[in-house]
N, CA, C and O of each residue as an XYZ file, in Angstrom:
328
protein
N      33.119     -2.728      4.295
C      32.220     -2.870      3.166
C      31.491     -4.207      3.205
O      30.346     -4.309      2.764
N      32.154     -5.229      3.734
C      31.549     -6.550      3.789
C      30.346     -6.560      4.727
O      29.353     -7.236      4.456
N      30.430     -5.810      5.838
C      29.319     -5.746      6.782
C      28.107     -5.101      6.124
O      26.984     -5.566      6.319
N      28.309     -4.052      5.359
C      27.211     -3.380      4.666
C      26.541     -4.313      3.670
O      25.314     -4.334      3.569
N      27.328     -5.078      2.941
C      26.755     -6.027      1.986
C      25.943     -7.095      2.695
O      24.895     -7.509      2.199
N      26.416     -7.549      3.857
C      25.674     -8.549      4.617
C      24.338     -7.995      5.093
O      23.328     -8.698      5.075
N      24.332     -6.743      5.517
C      23.085     -6.120      5.963
C      22.104     -6.014      4.803
O      20.914     -6.283      4.969
N      22.588     -5.632      3.652
C      21.724     -5.526      2.472
C      21.151     -6.889      2.114
O      19.972     -6.995      1.776
N      21.965     -7.927      2.185
C      21.491     -9.278      1.870
C      20.408     -9.702      2.851
O      19.404    -10.290      2.449
N      20.597     -9.413      4.121
C      19.593     -9.771      5.129
C      18.294     -9.024      4.874
O      17.218     -9.612      4.968
N      18.375     -7.748      4.556
C      17.163     -6.962      4.283
C      16.440     -7.505      3.059
O      15.214     -7.615      3.067
N      17.173     -7.845      2.017
C      16.553     -8.393      0.804
C      15.870     -9.720      1.107
O      14.768     -9.972      0.619
N      16.502    -10.562      1.897
C      15.897    -11.857      2.246
C      14.618    -11.653      3.043
O      13.620    -12.326      2.789
N      14.631    -10.738      4.001
C      13.434    -10.494      4.804
C      12.293     -9.925      3.956
O      11.146    -10.350      4.101
N      12.590     -8.988      3.089
C      11.533     -8.434      2.248
C      11.028     -9.453      1.240
O       9.846     -9.449      0.898
N      11.897    -10.317      0.765
C      11.452    -11.381     -0.139
C      10.512    -12.330      0.584
O       9.481    -12.725      0.039
N      10.864    -12.697      1.806
C       9.997    -13.570      2.596
C       8.661    -12.893      2.878
O       7.615    -13.543      2.852
N       8.693    -11.597      3.145
C       7.454    -10.859      3.384
C       6.575    -10.841      2.141
O       5.362    -11.023      2.243
N       7.162    -10.627      0.981
C       6.399    -10.604     -0.269
C       5.824    -11.974     -0.594
O       4.680    -12.081     -1.037
N       6.606    -13.012     -0.377
C       6.112    -14.366     -0.655
C       4.958    -14.711      0.274
O       3.954    -15.266     -0.171
N       5.085    -14.391      1.560
C       3.983    -14.680      2.482
C       2.772    -13.820      2.155
O       1.636    -14.262      2.322
N       3.001    -12.609      1.696
C       1.903    -11.730      1.303
C       1.120    -12.331      0.147
O      -0.111    -12.331      0.163
N       1.821    -12.841     -0.853
C       1.145    -13.434     -2.006
C       0.540    -14.797     -1.663
O      -0.524    -15.148     -2.171
N       1.208    -15.555     -0.812
C       0.738    -16.896     -0.477
C      -0.544    -16.856      0.334
O      -1.496    -17.575      0.032
N      -0.574    -16.025      1.356
C      -1.714    -15.997      2.261
C      -2.687    -14.868      1.950
O      -3.602    -14.613      2.734
N      -2.507    -14.188      0.823
C      -3.397    -13.115      0.390
C      -3.548    -12.044      1.470
O      -4.656    -11.611      1.785
N      -2.431    -11.636      2.019
C      -2.437    -10.575      3.020
C      -2.335     -9.243      2.294
O      -1.238     -8.719      2.099
N      -3.461     -8.703      1.900
C      -3.446     -7.494      1.088
C      -3.136     -6.242      1.885
O      -2.557     -5.291      1.360
N      -3.517     -6.240      3.134
C      -3.238     -5.057      3.929
C      -3.203     -5.433      5.400
O      -3.677     -6.495      5.803
N      -2.637     -4.546      6.180
C      -2.553     -4.724      7.614
C      -3.344     -3.607      8.269
O      -3.253     -2.453      7.852
N      -4.114     -3.939      9.285
C      -4.897     -2.921      9.981
C      -4.417     -2.818     11.422
O      -4.410     -3.801     12.164
N      -4.023     -1.633     11.795
C      -3.649     -1.345     13.163
C      -4.628     -0.289     13.654
O      -4.589      0.856     13.202
N      -5.491     -0.662     14.563
C      -6.548      0.252     14.979
C      -6.171      1.088     16.200
O      -6.917      1.989     16.582
N      -5.039      0.806     16.809
C      -4.644      1.562     17.986
C      -3.753      2.726     17.565
O      -2.834      2.566     16.762
N      -4.044      3.896     18.122
C      -3.189      5.062     17.918
C      -2.702      5.529     19.280
O      -3.394      5.369     20.286
N      -1.526      6.099     19.306
C      -1.028      6.676     20.549
C      -1.672      8.039     20.753
O      -1.778      8.831     19.816
N      -2.098      8.305     21.968
C      -2.763      9.566     22.289
C      -1.980     10.230     23.413
O      -1.605      9.581     24.390
N      -1.736     11.537     23.264
C      -1.022     12.248     24.321
C      -1.994     12.664     25.416
O      -3.179     12.334     25.352
N      -1.505     13.385     26.416
C      -2.324     13.732     27.577
C      -3.461     14.690     27.234
O      -4.422     14.789     27.998
N      -3.380     15.391     26.115
C      -4.442     16.311     25.716
C      -5.449     15.664     24.773
O      -6.407     16.314     24.355
N      -5.250     14.413     24.437
C      -6.200     13.699     23.594
C      -5.890     13.733     22.113
O      -6.680     13.237     21.310
N      -4.757     14.306     21.730
C      -4.374     14.353     20.319
C      -3.647     13.068     19.930
O      -2.842     12.538     20.695
N      -3.943     12.582     18.737
C      -3.287     11.372     18.251
C      -1.851     11.693     17.854
O      -1.577     12.719     17.233
N      -0.951     10.803     18.223
C       0.456     10.936     17.852
C       0.686     10.040     16.648
O       0.430      8.837     16.709
N       1.163     10.613     15.561
C       1.411      9.825     14.356
C       2.597      8.895     14.569
O       3.689      9.324     14.939
N       2.357      7.622     14.328
C       3.406      6.612     14.430
C       3.392      5.804     13.139
O       2.586      6.070     12.247
N       4.283      4.816     13.036
C       4.408      4.048     11.800
C       3.118      3.336     11.429
O       2.818      3.190     10.244
N       2.351      2.890     12.411
C       1.109      2.183     12.082
C       0.111      3.108     11.401
O      -0.640      2.669     10.530
N       0.092      4.373     11.780
C      -0.796      5.326     11.103
C      -0.377      5.508      9.654
O      -1.228      5.617      8.771
N       0.927      5.544      9.403
C       1.421      5.688      8.034
C       1.042      4.464      7.208
O       0.659      4.591      6.045
N       1.149      3.275      7.812
C       0.768      2.046      7.104
C      -0.720      2.059      6.789
O      -1.122      1.675      5.690
N      -1.549      2.498      7.745
C      -2.991      2.574      7.492
C      -3.307      3.548      6.366
O      -4.149      3.259      5.516
N      -2.639      4.700      6.350
C      -2.874      5.666      5.278
C      -2.457      5.103      3.930
O      -3.132      5.325      2.925
N      -1.349      4.375      3.905
C      -0.902      3.760      2.649
C      -1.896      2.709      2.179
O      -2.158      2.597      0.981
N      -2.452      1.940      3.105
C      -3.438      0.930      2.727
C      -4.709      1.570      2.183
O      -5.303      1.067      1.230
N      -5.125      2.679      2.790
C      -6.304      3.376      2.274
C      -6.045      3.898      0.865
O      -6.911      3.802     -0.005
N      -4.865      4.446      0.641
C      -4.515      4.924     -0.695
C      -4.464      3.794     -1.702
O      -4.864      3.960     -2.854
N      -3.967      2.638     -1.266
C      -3.899      1.481     -2.161
C      -5.303      1.010     -2.537
O      -5.547      0.644     -3.686
N      -6.228      1.018     -1.573
C      -7.598      0.608     -1.861
C      -8.266      1.569     -2.841
O      -8.975      1.140     -3.751
N      -8.042      2.858     -2.657
C      -8.632      3.850     -3.559
C      -8.068      3.690     -4.963
O      -8.816      3.730     -5.940
N      -6.759      3.509     -5.073
C      -6.145      3.341     -6.392
C      -6.611      2.059     -7.063
O      -6.741      2.012     -8.286
N      -6.864      1.015     -6.274
C      -7.338     -0.239     -6.859
C      -8.706     -0.029     -7.507
O      -8.970     -0.547     -8.592
N      -9.574      0.730     -6.838
C     -10.881      1.030     -7.424
C     -10.727      1.850     -8.698
O     -11.451      1.627     -9.668
N      -9.797      2.793     -8.706
C      -9.595      3.625     -9.888
C      -9.030      2.825    -11.050
O      -9.353      3.099    -12.205
N      -8.193      1.843    -10.759
C      -7.622      1.014    -11.823
C      -8.710      0.209    -12.511
O      -8.654     -0.001    -13.723
N      -9.697     -0.242    -11.753
C     -10.795     -1.005    -12.340
C     -11.657     -0.105    -13.217
O     -12.123     -0.534    -14.272
N     -11.872      1.130    -12.797
C     -12.750      2.049    -13.519
C     -12.043      2.681    -14.714
O     -12.700      3.046    -15.689
N     -10.721      2.818    -14.662
C      -9.971      3.554    -15.678
C     -10.194      3.047    -17.097
O     -10.430      3.875    -17.977
N     -10.136      1.741    -17.387
C     -10.385      1.303    -18.777
C     -11.791      1.644    -19.256
O     -11.999      1.911    -20.439
N     -12.753      1.636    -18.340
C     -14.119      2.000    -18.722
C     -14.196      3.468    -19.121
O     -14.928      3.830    -20.042
N     -13.439      4.310    -18.426
C     -13.388      5.725    -18.798
C     -12.803      5.903    -20.189
O     -13.283      6.736    -20.958
N     -11.780      5.139    -20.522
C     -11.186      5.233    -21.854
C     -12.178      4.818    -22.935
O     -12.236      5.435    -23.999
N     -12.946      3.791    -22.668
C     -13.925      3.319    -23.655
C     -14.989      4.383    -23.891
O     -15.372      4.628    -25.035
N     -15.469      5.014    -22.831
C     -16.514      6.023    -23.005
C     -15.984      7.246    -23.739
O     -16.699      7.839    -24.547
N     -14.742      7.632    -23.469
C     -14.160      8.779    -24.180
C     -13.994      8.449    -25.656
O     -14.281      9.280    -26.517
N     -13.530      7.239    -25.951
C     -13.292      6.850    -27.337
C     -14.605      6.788    -28.118
O     -14.651      7.219    -29.270
N     -15.654      6.268    -27.523
C     -16.925      6.177    -28.236
C     -17.557      7.548    -28.426
O     -18.271      7.767    -29.405
N     -17.306      8.479    -27.500
C     -17.869      9.818    -27.677
C     -17.210     10.527    -28.865
O     -17.872     11.303    -29.554
N     -15.929     10.278    -29.116
C     -15.275     10.855    -30.283
C     -15.777     10.212    -31.576
O     -15.890     10.886    -32.600
N     -16.069      8.943    -31.535
C     -16.536      8.250    -32.734
C     -17.956      8.653    -33.104
O     -18.315      8.642    -34.282
N     -18.765      9.009    -32.115
C     -20.158      9.361    -32.373
C     -20.317     10.768    -32.933
O     -21.391     11.102    -33.432
N     -19.302     11.589    -32.868
C     -19.434     12.977    -33.339
C     -19.306     13.083    -34.827
O     -19.393     14.181    -35.377
């Protein structure tokens, strides 16, 4: 059980360091432009592709978060004008 706790502590320390460096250096996303391709030319999904997809989703959600309060204001004023 002690070994498992040590592993958890190490993982927490590494993720904490990653979060601190992310906030310190404003590393909002990571871009990996290389994909693995098999002999027939099809892309092989690897972890970097998953990270890229997550970053794209984060960018889209960030735009929606900015627009969302404006949508609430327009809905509220349309009810008041009726």
